[in-house]
N, C-alpha and C positions, 0 to 999 in steps of 0.2 A: 215364811215357814222354815224352819231348821233342816237342813241338810242332813245326809248319813254323816258326812264328815264332822260336824260339831254337836250333832244330837244323841247324847248318851242312852237314849232309849231306842235307838237305831241298832238292828241287828248287825250293820255295816259299821258300827262305830269301832274304831281300832286307835283312838288318839293319834293319827298318822301326822299331825302336824307337830308332835311334841318331840320326834325323835325317837329313835330306837338303836339297841346295842346289836351289832353283828356278832361281837364277843365281847362278853365280860367275865373273866376267869382270874381267881386268885388262888394260888395254892393254899392258903392258910383257911379259905373259906368254902373253898369247892372240891367236889371230888376230883380224884385224879383222871387225866384225859384218857379216852378209850383209844386205843392204837393199835389195830389190828396188823398183825406182822403178815406183810404183803411180799415176802421175798420170793425168790425163783426157786421151785423146789428142786430143779435139776442143778441148780447152782450151790446147794449146800448152803443156803441161807444169804447168798450175796446178793446185793440190790445193784442192778445195773443204773448207770447213769440215766437220769430222766424218769426213774421209778416213781410212782405217785404212792403215798402213805396218806390214807385217809383217818383223820384225827376228829375225834367229837370232844370238844371242851363242854363240861356241864357245867352249868351257872349255878349261883347259890340257892336258888329258890328251884332248881331242878330242870331249868330251861336247858336245851341242848344247841351249841353251835358247831355245826358241820364245818369243816375245814381240810385243806390238802396242804402236804409236804411234798415238795418235789426234789429227790436227791439229785445233786448236780454233777457229783463225782462218783463212779462206781466205788463199791466198798468189797473189802474182804470179809471172810467168815466170821471177823471179830467183831463187826459192827453193832453198836449199842442202840437197839430200838429205843426212841423216846421214852423216858420213865422216871418216875418221882425218885429223886437222889435224897437219901437222908430221911430221918425222923421228922415229920411235920410239926412245929409247934404252934402254940396257941396264938402268938402274936410274931411277925415277922421283926428282924432287924437288919440293918443296911450290910452286917459281916455275916450273916447266916448263910452258909451253904447248903441250902435246902431248896428244891424246885424241881421242875421239868428238866432234865439233863437231856440236851439237844446235841452232844458232841459227836453222836454218830461213830465213824468210823476214823476219829481223830487220833486215836491211839496207834494206828497201822498205816494210815493214809495221809498224804500231805494234800492240801487243798480240799480236804473232806468238807462238804458243806451242802446247803439246801436253800431254797426259796419257799415260803409259806404264806398262804393268803386264806382268808374265809371263802366258802365255797369250794369250787373245784379249781379254783387257782388259774384257770385259762379263760374261761367265758364270763364276761359279766354278766350277772343274774341279780336278783332281788337279795340274795343271801350276801352279796360282797360289793356291789357297784356303787359308786358315787359319780354323777354327773356333773361335771364342771360347770359352776354357772347356776346349776339349780339346787345341788346339795350341800352342805357344809359339815363339818364334823372332823373326827381325827382318829388316828392310830396312836397307841400309848401303851409301851412294853417296857417292863422292869427286868433287867439282865443282871446277872452275877457270874464272875469267874475269878479264879484266885490268882491267873496271871494274862492280862490282856494283850502282851507281846506274844502270845501264841495264837492269836486270831487276827487276821489281816482284814477282816469284815465282819461287822456285826451292826447292822443297819436296819432301819425302818423307812418306809414311805410310801407313796403312791406312784403307780405306773398305768400307763394307758392299756386297755384291754388287749390281749395280744398272746400268742401261744408262748409256751416255756422257752425263754433265752437263757440256758445255761451258762453262757459265757458272760453273764451280766456280773456275776460275784467278782470274778477275777478282775474285771475294770473297776469296781467299787475298792476292791481290795489295794490297787495302787494309788488311791487317793488323789490321783491326779487326771488332767485332762486327758480323755480317750472315748473312743466309741462305747458308749455303755450298751448298745445292742438293741435295748428297747427304744422304740421311736419317741416317747416322752415318759419321763420319770423325775422324781423329786425325792432323795435319798438323804438321811442323816443319821450318823451313828459313828462308831469307834472304827475308822477306816486307816489303813497303815499302822496296825498295831494298836499304837497307843493316842493317836490325835483323834479328836471328834472333829468331822469335818461334814460339809454338806456337798452333794454331787446332784447335778441337775441336767437334763437334755430336753431340749424342745424341737418338735419335728424332724427328727432323725438328722440333726445336723452335722453328724460324722464326728463331734467331739464335744465332750461335755465340760460343764463349768465346775471346778472343784475349789472349794473355799475352807480354809483351816479356819475353826471358829476360836483358835487359842485356848480351846479348854481341853482337858485329859479325863478319862477315866481313873480310877483308883482300883489298883489290885485287892481283891477279897472285900470289895464294897459293891453295893447295888449302883447300878446306872439305869436311870429311868429316861426313857426318851419320849417326845411327842412330836409328830407331824400333824399340822391342823390345815384343811382345806377351808379357805375362807369364802364368803358369798361371792366375792368379784374374782374367783378361780386362782388368787393368789395362795401362796402356802406361807405358813410360819412355823418355827423350830423352838422347842423349849426343852430343858432337861433338868434333873437334880442329881447329884450324887450322894451316896450312903445315907438316904433315907427310906423309910420302911417301904416296902413293895407296894406300887400303887399309890403312894402318898408323898409327902414332901413338899415344900414350897419350889414350884417350879420357875425357871427363869430363862429368858432369851439368852443364848450365847453370844459372847463378845463380838464376833464378826460372822455377820451371815451377808450371801447375796440374793436380791430380790429374785423371784421366780413367779410365773404366771402361766398356768394350762389354758389352753384353747378353750373358752367356752363351749360346752357341747361335747366335749370328750369323755368317753366312758372310762373312770379309773379304778382300780382296784388297788386296796391297801396289801403291803405286803412287808415280809421280815426276809432278810438276805445274810447268811452267816457263811464264812469261809475260813477255814483252819490255816494256820502258818505252820508247817512242818508237822511231823508225826509223833505226837507226844500226848499221854494221857493226861489232859487237863479239861477239865468240865466247862460246859457252857449251859448255864440255868437259865432257864425263864421263869419268873415268879409270878407275872401278873401281865395279862393281856385285856386292853379295853379299845373296841373299835365302836365308834359311834357317829351314827348318820342321822341328819336332820333335813328336810322332813322326813318323816317314815313313809315308806311305799304302802299304800292301802291294798292289801292282799284281797280284800273283799271284792274289789273292782277289778282284779285282774282275770282276763280271759283265758 
């Protein structure tokens, strides 16, 4: 007799073995993200370090993906709350300067930045968690900026479930071995301005492993990054430059270092951005896709 997991006539049938999206948003096909302004009223709009902004990303079919952006550096009253920059075209191109601008207070504050994750960004939940050795899937994000040298860190990856560690961005920004603060993480992106690098740490070793992939982003072109969690708890990396947002033929970078999470660890996908200097240069997110397999059968959750 078929059970609820494979019987489409069952009220519990949720296709839980086919995988599901934790976020699937593209600025050309989806509505703009909903970003309630959560500034401190007595600070004239200033956001304190650690301030959480709730962001809802609407999907193409009206689905909603809740998420959290944590501010890692206190802002001034000139902070730009994340919003769509420019007029949305029918079709994206690699050199199109349109999308969700997340530069925050970069115009006025050195090291302005954030960490973003689905769910509440701290606690692993059905809305965001991957269990190493149980789940496979990926985080895949397309970024754009006119000048990559104005950002020390634009990275994506997976990290172990843990309270916000705001100092993580500054370590990624060095692009070199150092204590990444989180006990376990695998990050991939444009670190130290214009080098695409990986950085990892396992079991709070106190020093991360940093690897220059020998690849570089291109000013005023899209940079699409993907970090995949494999069935054996290893991670793999791929990227493409100057392709349409969320599209293009991705390839493994020239040089990577192997990394494996401990089986059973609860992991949260994340984005980390950190500004270099105080200058008005946009950082645009055009596409976010986070996919997990197998899906969690919510009908069986107590």
